N, C-alpha and C positions, 0 to 999 in steps of 0.2 A: 849512918853508915851501916851497910849490910854486907855480910860475908857468910857463906855457907861452907863449912868444913865437914868432911865425911871420911870414915875409916871402915875398912873391911878387914877382918882377921879370921884366918882359917888355921885351926890347930889339928895336926895329924900325929897319931901315935905310930912311931916307926918300930920300936922294940920296947921291951919292958924297961921303963926308966928313961927312955929317950923320946923326945917329942920335937917335931919340926913345926915352926910357926911361920906362916906367910902373911904379910901385911901389905895392904894397899891404902895409902892415905892421899886424900885430895884436899887441897887448900884453895879456897875461893873457887869452888867447883863450877859455878855458873859464870865465872869470869866477869863478875859485875865490877864496873868502874866506879870507885868512890872518889869523887873529885875534891880537890883542895879548895881553899878559900880564894875568892877573887882578889886581884890586886886592889889595894885600898888607897894608894897614893894617887891623887889627881894631878898634882903639879910637882915638879922637881924642886922648885923654889919660887918665891913670889915673883910675878911678872913674866913667867915663862909659859909657853903653850901647854895645853893638856897633854899628859903622857899617853903614848900609844897603847901601853899595856894596862891602863886604868880600867878596872872592872873585868878583866880577862882572867879566866881560869887556865893556868898553864901547867898544872901538875895533878897527879892523883895521889891519894893518901895511903892506898894499899897496893900490894903487889898483884901481878896477874896470876892466872891459874898455875898451880904447881902440883905435880904428882910425884909421889915418893913410894917406892917399893922396898920391902925388906924381907929377908929370910933369916930366921933365927933357929939355931939348934940348941935345945935344952937337954942336958944330961946330968 
């Protein structure tokens, strides 16, 4: 599984004792798909035909790219 998270933080002094902080956070920045495990059941029960979803990967294990911005005032 691979995922790349990244954050940028900029602090700005507004007045004496007051600071503004801007943040940009990127989760799964390159939007890489991490696939789940394939279906492992070959038969539903004895004597039935092979399941159509046997060996198929039908889901991912991580979320898609998410971007979050924040503005914080510290005093």
